[in-house]
C-alpha positions in Angstrom: 175.5 126.3 94.7 175.6 123.8 97.6 174.6 120.3 96.9 171.0 119.3 97.7 170.7 115.7 99.0 167.4 113.9 99.3 167.1 110.6 101.3 164.0 108.5 101.2 163.5 106.5 104.4 159.9 105.6 103.5 159.0 103.0 100.9 157.5 104.4 97.7 154.1 102.9 98.5 154.2 103.9 102.2 151.6 106.6 101.9 149.1 104.3 100.2 149.7 101.6 102.8 149.3 104.1 105.6 146.1 105.5 104.2 144.6 102.0 103.9 145.6 101.1 107.4 144.2 104.3 108.9 140.9 104.1 107.1 140.4 100.5 107.9 141.2 101.0 111.5 139.5 104.3 112.0 136.2 103.5 110.3 135.7 100.2 111.9 136.0 101.4 115.5 133.6 103.4 117.7 133.8 106.4 117.7 135.0 106.5 114.1 138.2 108.5 113.4 140.6 109.5 110.7 144.0 111.1 111.3 144.4 114.8 110.3 147.4 114.1 108.1 145.0 113.0 105.3 143.6 116.6 105.0 146.8 117.5 103.2 146.6 116.6 99.5 147.4 119.4 97.1 143.9 121.0 97.5 143.9 120.5 101.3 147.3 122.2 101.5 145.9 125.2 99.5 142.9 125.4 101.8 145.1 125.3 104.9 147.2 128.2 103.5 143.9 130.1 103.1 143.0 129.2 106.7 146.2 130.7 108.0 145.2 134.1 106.5 141.7 134.1 108.0 141.0 136.7 110.8 139.8 134.0 113.2 142.9 131.8 112.8 145.5 133.4 115.0 148.1 130.6 115.5 150.2 131.2 112.4 150.4 134.9 112.9 151.1 134.5 116.6 154.0 132.0 116.0 155.4 134.2 113.2 155.4 137.2 115.6 157.5 135.2 118.1 159.9 134.0 115.4 160.4 137.5 114.0 160.9 139.0 117.5 162.9 136.2 119.1 164.8 134.5 116.4 168.1 136.1 117.5 167.5 134.9 121.1 166.7 131.4 119.9 169.8 131.4 117.7 172.0 132.6 120.6 170.6 130.1 123.1 170.9 127.2 120.7 174.2 128.1 118.9 173.0 125.6 116.2 175.1 124.7 113.3 172.4 122.3 112.0 168.7 123.0 111.9 166.4 119.9 111.7 162.7 120.7 111.0 160.1 118.0 111.5 157.1 118.3 109.2 158.8 121.1 107.3 156.3 121.6 104.5 157.2 124.7 102.6 159.8 125.8 105.2 158.3 129.2 105.0 158.5 130.1 108.8 161.9 128.5 109.1 163.4 131.3 107.1 163.3 133.5 110.2 165.5 131.0 112.0 167.8 130.5 109.1 168.3 134.3 108.9 169.2 134.5 112.6 171.7 131.6 112.6 174.9 133.0 110.9 176.9 130.0 111.8 174.4 127.5 110.3 176.0 124.8 108.2 173.1 122.4 107.4 169.4 122.4 107.2 167.6 119.0 107.4 163.9 119.3 106.5 161.8 116.2 107.3 158.5 115.6 105.5 156.5 112.8 103.9 156.1 114.9 100.7 158.9 114.7 98.2 157.5 117.6 96.1 157.3 119.9 99.2 160.9 119.1 100.1 162.2 119.7 96.6 160.3 122.9 96.2 161.4 124.3 99.5 165.0 123.3 99.0 165.2 124.9 95.5 163.9 128.2 96.9 166.2 128.1 99.9 169.3 127.3 97.9 168.7 130.2 95.6 168.5 132.6 98.6 171.3 130.9 100.5 173.8 129.3 98.2 176.2 128.4 101.0 173.6 126.4 102.9 173.8 122.6 102.8 170.3 121.0 102.6 169.8 117.3 103.3 166.1 116.5 103.1 164.5 113.4 104.5 161.4 111.8 103.1 160.2 110.4 106.4 157.4 110.2 108.9 158.5 112.2 112.0 156.3 110.1 114.2 158.4 107.1 113.3 162.0 106.2 114.1 164.2 108.8 112.5 167.8 108.3 111.4 169.4 111.7 110.9 172.3 112.4 108.6 175.7 113.1 110.0 175.8 116.9 110.3 177.7 119.2 112.6 176.4 120.1 116.1 175.0 121.7 118.0 171.8 120.7 116.4 168.4 122.4 116.8 165.3 120.3 116.2 162.3 122.4 115.4 158.7 121.2 115.6 156.6 124.3 114.8 153.0 125.2 114.1 151.5 123.6 117.2 151.4 120.3 115.4 152.2 118.5 118.6 148.7 119.2 119.6 147.4 116.8 117.0 148.9 114.0 118.9 147.0 112.3 121.8 148.8 112.4 125.2 150.2 108.8 124.8 151.4 109.7 121.3 153.0 112.9 122.5 154.9 111.0 125.2 156.3 108.5 122.6 157.1 111.3 120.2 159.0 113.5 122.8 161.0 110.5 123.9 161.9 109.7 120.3 163.1 113.3 119.9 165.1 113.1 123.1 166.9 110.0 121.6 168.0 112.2 118.7 169.7 114.8 120.9 173.3 114.8 121.9 174.8 117.0 124.6 174.4 120.7 123.5 171.5 119.9 121.1 168.0 121.4 121.7 164.3 121.1 120.8 162.3 124.2 119.7 158.7 123.4 120.2 155.6 125.4 119.1 152.5 125.1 121.2 149.1 126.8 121.1 148.0 127.9 124.5 144.7 127.5 126.4 142.5 130.6 126.0 138.9 131.7 125.8 136.6 129.0 124.3 135.0 131.4 121.9 138.4 132.4 120.4 139.4 128.7 120.1 136.2 127.5 118.5 136.1 130.4 116.0 139.6 129.5 114.9 138.4 126.1 113.8 134.9 127.1 112.6 135.4 130.3 110.6 132.6 132.4 109.2 133.7 131.9 105.6 133.5 128.1 105.9 137.1 127.5 104.7 137.8 125.2 107.7 134.6 123.3 106.9 135.8 122.7 103.3 139.2 121.7 104.7 137.7 119.2 107.1 135.5 117.6 104.4 138.5 117.3 102.0 139.5 114.2 103.9 136.4 112.5 102.5 137.5 113.5 99.0 140.9 112.0 99.6 139.4 108.7 100.6 137.0 108.8 97.6 139.8 109.4 95.2 142.4 107.0 96.6 140.2 104.1 97.7 137.2 104.5 95.4 134.8 105.3 98.2 131.5 107.0 97.7 131.5 109.6 100.5 129.4 112.6 99.6 130.8 115.6 101.6 127.4 117.2 101.4 126.1 114.4 103.7 128.2 115.7 106.6 128.4 118.8 108.7 131.6 120.3 110.0 131.7 120.5 113.8 134.3 122.1 116.1 134.0 121.6 119.8 136.0 122.6 122.9 136.6 119.8 125.3 137.2 121.5 128.6 138.4 118.4 130.4 141.0 117.4 127.8 141.7 121.0 126.9 141.6 120.3 123.2 139.6 121.3 120.1 137.9 118.4 118.5 136.9 118.6 114.8 134.3 116.2 113.5 132.3 115.4 110.5 128.7 114.7 111.6 126.4 112.6 109.4 123.2 114.6 108.4 121.2 111.4 108.0 121.6 107.6 108.3 123.7 106.4 105.4 126.1 103.7 104.2 129.5 104.4 102.6 131.1 101.8 100.3 134.9 101.7 100.1 135.8 99.2 97.3 139.5 99.7 97.8 139.2 98.0 101.2 136.2 95.8 100.4 134.5 97.7 103.3 131.0 99.0 103.9 130.7 101.6 106.7 127.3 102.5 108.2 126.6 105.9 109.8 123.7 106.7 112.0 122.0 110.1 111.7 124.0 112.5 113.8 127.0 110.1 114.2 130.4 111.9 114.3 133.6 111.0 112.6 136.5 112.6 114.5 139.1 114.0 112.1 141.4 116.1 114.4 142.3 116.8 117.9 144.2 120.0 118.6 145.4 120.2 122.1 146.1 123.5 123.8 148.7 123.8 126.5 149.8 125.6 129.6 153.5 126.2 130.5 153.4 123.9 133.5 151.9 121.1 131.4 154.6 121.5 128.6 157.3 121.5 131.2 156.0 118.4 132.8 155.7 116.5 129.5 159.2 117.5 128.5 160.6 116.4 131.8 158.9 113.0 131.5 160.7 112.6 128.2 164.1 113.6 129.6 164.0 117.2 128.4 164.4 120.4 130.5 162.5 123.5 129.6 165.1 126.3 129.4 163.5 129.1 127.5 159.9 130.2 126.9 158.6 132.9 124.6 155.1 134.0 123.8 153.5 136.5 121.4 152.3 139.8 122.7 148.8 138.5 123.5 150.0 135.2 125.1 148.2 133.1 122.6 151.0 130.9 121.4 154.4 129.8 122.8 157.8 128.7 121.5 159.8 126.7 124.1 163.5 125.6 124.0 164.3 122.4 125.7 167.6 120.6 126.2 168.4 117.0 127.1 168.7 116.3 130.9 
């Protein structure tokens, strides 16, 4: 079996430090915010997996449809010998690309979760004993140092996760990805597309209430890790479509005036009745917008694939 390498580029206490910084910054500003990455403890990850199977939540199915249908084209266009996946998680969707890349030598999954990286690597190496896996415990929004692997390299950022970044953050992120690419390398980017408002809102406010539970899970994380006394029952899940920004905004809205104590930060946070706490922005895109953002970062859009209903897109971009 090929060796499995794991490199930690984050300090062991990086997650705790980042949570403290995000909660302190986000809950002392107006409007209040928390980053969506804190949804994903073990329970939150289970809830998200359930969300991906809901009838209202189309992005996962739409992206999988493209990967199944277009993986050979993506492989041929990239000619990749190394696949680098940012925010790899379980690496489940990546298998379609791995199957389509017969000349692939190395897979480099990048994630903040060591357990997710180890679990995914163990499964992949059983299925593909000739594959070299070098996992990185790293934050893909930070400065990445990639292992020395053969090119061409294909950097994959799937799932529409780029939509969780604000425009300025996207610009910084895309420039950082551009800095990783050598001549012949490429970026495979997954983006959810602008569509009917009712379809979009339903995807983030399902009838079964799974997304509401997922949204409120961030409060449970803060309670557990920082000793806070948030009561999720004090908040309503809200999903809104911002037509001007063309993004879905998820919030937790206080049902009444209340005060939350966070002993781990020596912080007291007041909420007015009806006050919102923004927990996620999920931007939706148009082809011309994606092309423009890539160009600003020094990347050229070379291929564009959508699912049969034009709900989601995968784009391939190369360094200019």
